N, C-alpha and C positions, 0 to 999 in steps of 0.2 A: 520448562515450565512456561505457563501462556504470560506473554510480555504487556498485554492489554493494551495494544495499537492496535488491532485490526481494524480496518475502515480507515484510519489517518492517514493523511495526504504526507507525503514525503520527498522533499525534492533531495537529493543528493547531487552537488556537482562534482564533476567530474568523474560520473561513476559507470564509463563503460571498463577501466580497468582497474587494477590492483585495489588498492584499500578501498574505494569508493565503489567497486565492482561487490566487493565483499559487502560492505554495508548493505549497498541494495536487495544484495540477495537473501541478508540474515533479516530485513525488514519486510521483504515479502514471505520468509519465511511466518513472522508472527501473523500473516494478515495484512499487511501497510499496504495501502496502493500507493509505487515508488512512483517519482517523477525521474527516469535518468538521463541525464544531462551531460554533455560531450559536442565535439565541436561536427565530429563527421556524421553521417546520418544514417548510412548505413550500419555502423558498429552500434549506434542507439537502436537503434531499428533490431538490429540481431538482437539484444541482451532483453529489448522492450517483449519479443516473441517468445526468449526462451524463458523468462518470468512466467508468461502467461500462459504458458505449455504447463510449467513444473508449479504452479500455482493457480491453478483455474479461477478461485474464487476471489482472487485480489482484479483491482484495474491499474494494471503499469501504464504509462504513459511514456511518448517521446518529446523530452524537453531539450530539442535538439540547440545548439546557439554557444557564440563563444563568449560569455558570460564577463571576461574582462573590454569587450564591447560597448560602449551604455546605448549605442540603439539595438543593438540583439538584447540585452540585459531589459531595455524597455518590453520589446517584445513578447522576451519570458514570463514577464510582468503580466502583459496581457493574456495571457494564452494563460496564466495561473494566479490568479490576484491573490488566492490564500493556500496558505500551506500552515499544517499543525507541527510539521519540524523541517527544521533544516539542517544540512548537513554540510559544512562548510568543508568540503574536502579539496576540491581543489585548489592546484600549486604547479609549480617550478623549480624545479631542484639540479644543482650542476658544480659538480667542483670544479674550485678556480681559484690560484692564487690573487690574494689581497691584490698585490699591483697594477694584476692582467682588469681589478674592475673598474670600467670607467664609470660617469654619473650616466649617460642612458641605461646600463645596464642594473646600475641601483634602484633606478627609477621603476624600470620594467620589474622586478622581482616585488616592490612595494605595489605598484599599482595590478599587478595580478594575483598577488597573495594576501593581499590583504584591503586595498580598496575593491578590489571588487566583491569580495565577502560581504566588507562593510555595508554597500548599497544592499547588496541581498537581505541584512538583518534592520537597516532602515527602512524598508521596504515592507517586509514580512512580521515586524514584529509589533507595530502599532495593534495590528489586527488579534494575536497571539494574545495581545493583553486585554483587547477588548471582551473575544473571547473565552478568558481567562483559564486560556490551557495553551501551553506550546512548547517547543524543545531547541532551542540554540547549540549546536556541536561543532565546536572549531576542531577540525585535526590538523593537530600542530606538529610537533616532535623534540625529542629529548636535545636536537641539536639548542633549542628554546633558552634551555636552562643549561645546559652542556656544551658550548659551542666546539667540535672537532679544530676550527680550525680550515676544513678542505673547502668552504665554500659561507663564505663573512655573510654575504648578502644573502644567502638565504636563512642563515641564521637568527639575522638582524629579524627578520620578517616573523619570523616563526615566534620569537622574543616579543613583539608587537602584537602579535594572537592574543598571547596571554594576558597580557594586557588590556587588551582592548574589549576582551567576554570577560575577566571581572568587573571593568568599565560598567559595561552592557548589562551585568547580573545585576545592577545596583539599582535599574528600572523598572527591575520583576520585583521591587519588594513586596509584599505583602500579597503576592498570586501564586497561582498553579504554572505559569512561566517560568523556565529555567535556560540560561546560558552557561556552558559550561565547554573545558577544553580537555581533547585527549592528547598524550603528548608518547607516540608511537614510536620505539627503539627501529633499527634497523629491521627493513619490514622487507620479507621476498616479492617486490611486486618489477612491473616489466620494467621498468627504468632502472629500479636497482640492479635486478638480472645483468644489464645491459652496459652498467656504468660498471661493477664486478668482472664482465668477461673484456671489459677495455684493459682495467688493473692489472688485469691478468689473461694477459692474450694467448698463452703459452697451449695449443690445439691438443695435447696429449691426458690435458686436464681435463679429468668431470668435471662439469657446473660444482657438484658436492663437493668435491676438492677445493674448488675454486672460492665457496663459502666457508670454507674451513680455514683457507688462508687467509681470507677477506678479515675474518673474526677474532683472528690469533693475532693478527699485523693491526688492523684498520682498526678493532673492537675489541679490545682487550681485556676491558673489564666489565662485559658480558659475561653474567653470569649462569646463563645457558648457553653462550655458544654455539649458537644459532640463530640466522634471520627467524624473524617471528612470521608466521605466516597469517594474511593478509583475512581471511576466517575469522580469527582469533581477536584483531581490532571487530568486525563485524558483528562478531557477538554484544563484546563489549558496550558499541554505540549501541544495538539494540535495548540493551539494559536501560543504557541514559535515555534514550528515547521513551523508555516505559513512565507512567506512573510511579513503580515503585522505587525509581531514582528520584522523587520528587523532593526530598532533604540536600540532594547536590546543588548546589550553587555560587555561581565563580570559581567554581574547583578545578584544577588543572592537572588530572589524573593520569598518571606514569603509568605505559602500558611497555616501557625498554627491555625485560629482561634481564634488570638487574643492575643496569650501566652505569646509570647515574650515582656515582660512592655514597650521598648526602643522605641523612636519614627525611629529611623534607627536600 
């Protein structure tokens, strides 16, 4: 299905790996000119090269930098003063016991997962509104509405993203700009794979066996009983970035494999 976003400029934060990379590839497949963001120049350039080779009609560019750093954000803004699609994907997570979370850790997660993304919206949203087209998508988590207790400092920030996106959507009333949130369930990213390897260190178990144990023991409410493939999230993000998703506004869209047991 042609998504109607060919030629649109899309910034995907944290897009050298995992869900962010999958989103970048899906948007490029639809003809969007993607801005690849990450802290490591080599990884960013490698993905830019891959996308250019696979989708030569597009113009991917490197947007290297740590967007948590205000100075590096300013550099990003000066390099790319306008985008049509902003995917706030970059974030950190770490299983931690509540009693081990100090104030510095709470602040680090808040600054990384919420404030950095908010600053990007604050910069790019006004131009989207002026031009009467734009897409802002936050990549949250089912942890936003169903905290597992494994990482309260992370869950807190994902709930904040839902509230922030809803508030920002109010600013787009009567326009063709939308702000929405995707809530993926547990997804087979590099970080989650490493986490599972740490949780189930038995070298005789295959990754597939460890995945089944993780889903059975740690995500028993999942109806699909597997980790989500990042490409599945990428396809959803591509649709929400398109003109066909213009009726979604301030929505929190779940792709959690049926893990959340409530109807809403």
